[in-house]
C-alpha positions in Angstrom: 4.7 -3.8 12.2 2.3 -1.0 12.0 4.2 1.0 14.6 7.6 0.6 12.9 5.9 1.7 9.6 4.4 4.6 11.3 7.5 5.7 12.9 9.4 5.3 9.6 6.7 7.7 8.2 7.1 10.3 10.9 10.9 10.1 10.6 10.7 10.7 7.1 8.4 13.7 7.6 10.8 15.0 10.3 13.7 14.6 8.0 11.8 16.3 5.2 10.8 19.5 7.5 14.4 19.7 8.8 15.8 19.6 5.3 13.1 22.5 4.4 14.4 24.4 7.2 11.2 24.3 9.2 9.8 27.4 10.8 6.4 26.6 12.9 4.7 29.9 11.6 6.1 30.7 8.4 5.8 27.1 6.4 4.0 27.1 3.2 0.5 25.1 3.4 1.7 23.3 0.3 4.1 21.5 2.7 1.4 20.2 4.5 -0.4 18.9 1.7 2.6 17.2 0.7 3.3 15.6 3.7 -0.4 14.4 4.1 -0.3 13.1 0.7 3.1 11.0 1.4 1.5 9.7 4.8 -1.6 8.8 2.8 0.4 6.9 0.1 2.3 5.1 2.8 -0.7 3.8 4.3 -2.2 2.9 0.9 0.8 0.7 0.0 0.8 -0.8 3.5 -3.0 -1.7 3.3 -2.8 -3.1 -0.3 0.9 -4.6 -0.7 2.1 -5.3 2.6 -0.6 -6.2 5.1 -2.4 -8.9 3.0 0.8 -10.9 2.3 2.8 -10.4 5.2 1.0 -9.5 8.3 -2.5 -10.6 7.9 -3.6 -13.6 10.0 -5.8 -14.9 7.2 -2.6 -15.4 4.9 -2.1 -19.1 6.2 -5.7 -20.1 5.3 -5.7 -22.7 2.2 -6.7 -20.9 -1.0 -7.5 -22.2 -4.8 -4.6 -23.0 -6.8 -5.3 -20.4 -9.3 -5.9 -17.0 -7.3 -6.8 -14.8 -10.3 -10.4 -15.0 -10.9 -10.3 -13.5 -14.4 -7.5 -15.5 -15.6 -9.6 -18.8 -14.5 -12.5 -17.3 -16.2 -10.8 -16.9 -19.4 -9.1 -20.3 -19.4 -12.5 -21.8 -18.9 -14.1 -20.0 -21.9 -11.3 -20.9 -24.2 -11.6 -24.6 -23.1 -15.3 -24.4 -23.9 -14.7 -23.1 -27.2 -12.1 -25.4 -28.2 -14.3 -28.3 -27.3 -17.4 -27.5 -28.9 
């Protein structure tokens, strides 16, 4: 899975450089920064949104029914406030 993501990022970067009429020694340094930012963004999206839910071996472990700690905490406080 990570390999296909890596290949997609490399292909997108190659297509972008081709569209910009890439010439190795006359390229603007901002292009390098843009490509680095896009690759970093892609890696972050993969690690935060894709890996934990689709790829991680831990996704099959049993978890509590309410996954949001803050929502559970607030509901506990509200129930306690209503009771007493």
